[in-house]
C-alpha positions in Angstrom: 54.2 130.8 7.9 55.4 132.3 4.7 55.5 136.1 4.7 54.5 138.1 1.7 57.1 140.8 2.4 60.0 138.8 4.1 61.8 142.0 5.3 58.6 143.9 6.1 57.3 147.0 4.3 60.5 149.1 5.0 58.7 152.4 5.2 60.7 155.6 4.8 59.3 159.0 5.8 59.4 161.6 3.0 57.5 164.5 4.5 55.8 165.5 7.7 53.5 168.4 8.1 52.3 169.3 11.5 49.7 171.9 12.4 48.0 172.1 15.8 46.8 168.7 16.8 47.1 167.1 13.3 49.9 165.8 11.3 50.2 164.5 7.7 52.9 162.0 7.1 54.0 160.9 3.6 55.8 157.6 3.4 57.4 155.4 0.7 57.8 151.6 0.9 60.9 150.1 -0.8 60.1 146.4 0.0 60.5 143.3 -2.1 57.9 140.5 -2.1 58.6 136.9 -1.7 58.3 136.3 -5.5 60.7 139.2 -6.2 58.0 141.8 -7.0 59.1 145.3 -6.0 56.5 146.7 -3.6 57.1 150.4 -4.3 54.0 151.8 -2.6 53.3 155.3 -1.3 51.3 156.1 1.8 49.7 159.1 3.4 48.8 159.0 7.1 46.6 161.8 8.6 47.2 161.6 12.4 45.1 163.3 15.1 46.5 164.0 18.6 44.8 164.8 21.9 46.8 165.6 25.0 50.0 164.4 23.3 48.5 161.0 22.4 47.5 159.7 18.9 43.7 159.2 19.0 43.0 158.5 15.3 44.9 157.7 12.1 43.6 157.7 8.6 45.8 155.8 6.2 45.8 156.1 2.4 47.7 153.9 0.0 47.5 152.3 -3.4 45.1 149.4 -2.7 45.4 148.0 -6.2 49.1 147.4 -5.6 48.3 145.7 -2.3 45.8 143.4 -4.0 48.3 142.6 -6.7 50.9 141.8 -4.1 48.7 139.2 -2.4 47.5 137.8 -5.7 51.1 137.1 -6.8 52.2 136.0 -3.3 49.4 133.9 -1.7 49.6 133.3 2.0 48.1 129.8 2.1 
């Protein structure tokens, strides 16, 4: 199977804000797609904890960039 991002998303944490049972994590992807396209995307995860375990994650990212990535690097 051909991978769209041969070396994965390569996420790097930029900021982490924790308050009570919630955390906001800002991440940056520095990946390169199979066709050479730079996948320079940014993410924001809102994480909810209960008794020390992650119980829910909301993830936000540039979905237009993800769509372009798959258009230019089809899986099939």
